[in-house]
N, C-alpha and C positions, 0 to 999 in steps of 0.2 A: 458408570462408564469411566474407563481409565483415561487419564490425560497424560500425554507424552510430551516431552519438550527437549529443547537443546538451544544453545547459544550460537549464533552465526556472527562471525567477525567480518562485517562489511567494510568497505573503504571509508565509510562515513559514520562508523559506530557499530556497537554491538546490537544485535537484533535477537529478540526472543521468538522462537518458533514453538508453537503448541499445536498438538493434534489429538484427535480422538481416534477411535478405531475406524471411523468413517471418513476422515480427511482433516485438512488443515483448518484449525479454528482461530488461530491468532498468529500473526507475523508482523512485528513492529519493533521500532527502535526502543531500546531500554537503557536506563541509566545504570552506571556501574554499581550503585548501592542497591539495585533491585534485582540483581542476578541471583537466580535460585542456586542453592548449594549443590543440589543433586539434579542432574539432567539424565533423562532416560528417553532416547529417541525411539521412534518406530519407523516403519517404511514411509509413512506420509511426511514425517519430519525430515527424513533423509531426502525424499523427492523435492521437498521445499528448498532444502539447502542446495540441491543440484540446480533448481530453478534460479535461485539467487546467484549461484556461480555463473550460470549462462547469462543472466541479465547483466551482471557487472563485467562480463567479457564480451558484451555486444554479440552474443550468439543467439541462434534460434532458441526460443523458450519452450521447454518441454511442458507437457500437460501436468497439472497438479489437481488433485481432488480436494475440494473445499467442503467443510462442514460448518456453515455459517449460521449464527443465531442473530436474528434481527426481526424488526417488525416487517410486515408486508411492504410498507412504503420504503424502508431502508433497503430491502432486497431489490426493489425496483430501481432505486437510485444507484446502488452498487452495480447492478446489471448494466445500466447506461454508462457508468464510469468505465466498466470493463471493456467497452467498445472503443474507447479512445486509443488511437494508435500511438506507438512509440514516437516520441519527439513532437507530438501534437498537443494542443491544449483546447479546452472548451470552457465556457463560462457556466457558473451556477445557473444563470438565467436560461442558457441553451438547454440545460438538462431539465429545468422546470417546464419549459415549453413542450418537452417530449412526454411529460407526465401530467395529464390534465388535472386541474384543480389544485395545483401546488404552487409554491413560491420559491424564489431563489434562496430565501432564508431557511425554509424547510429543507431544501436540498443541501444547503451548507451544514445544517445540523446532522443530517443523515451521513453526509460525507465525513464529518468529524467523528462519527461512530464506526467508521470502517475498521474492522479488526485485522485486515490483512493488507497492510501497507505494501506498496509496490505491485503486488499481485493484482489487486484492484487499485489501479494507479491514481489515487486521489490527488497526488501531487500535480497532476495534469489539469486540475480544475482551478480556474482563475476567476477573478472578479470581472464583472461586465466592463469595468473601467480599465481592464488590462493589467491590473495590479495583482500581486500575489497576496492573498488573504489567508491567514491561518494555515497551519499544517502541524499535525500532532508531533512530528519529528523535528519541528522548528523550521522557521523560514529559511535559514541558511542551508538546511538540507534540501528544502524544496528548490531553491535556486541551483544548488549543486546538481540535483537529479535532472532538472530540466536542461541545464547546460550539458551535462554528461550525455543525455539522450541525443542531443543535437550534435555532439562531437565537438563542442566548444571548450576544449580542455584549458584554454587560456583564462576562462571565466569561472573556473571551479573554485569557489571560496573555501577557505579553511573551515572545517566543521569541528 
């Protein structure tokens, strides 16, 4: 199966978008030294870039097709995270309560494995203590994203 990709320049750093013929498989922040030399987008990569454009412009988000690989548990967690509305937060414990037989720690591990940052908005998941715990893109980006979604432009940290 072919993998297509491109780099998206977001307001808070470059993002690598990858897709198969079936949909988006990866969309996350990337370090400058990890940028692939050759990028070849397909229609899914282009639709993801359009989704990101809409997100950062506070516009209605178009549909994107995902092609996710994960365990059945991870897929359940990611489905719950996908239900979190813009500018809202939920705790790892709240998600664990919705998936019988699990724990907040297991939810945290599954959240950390999310391959499509922003599309599955794992930055909206916070600790039961109300604190921001971990984010693959870095805590400063998590703070920025939460403030951005709430329209708190005065509180956007430098990233």
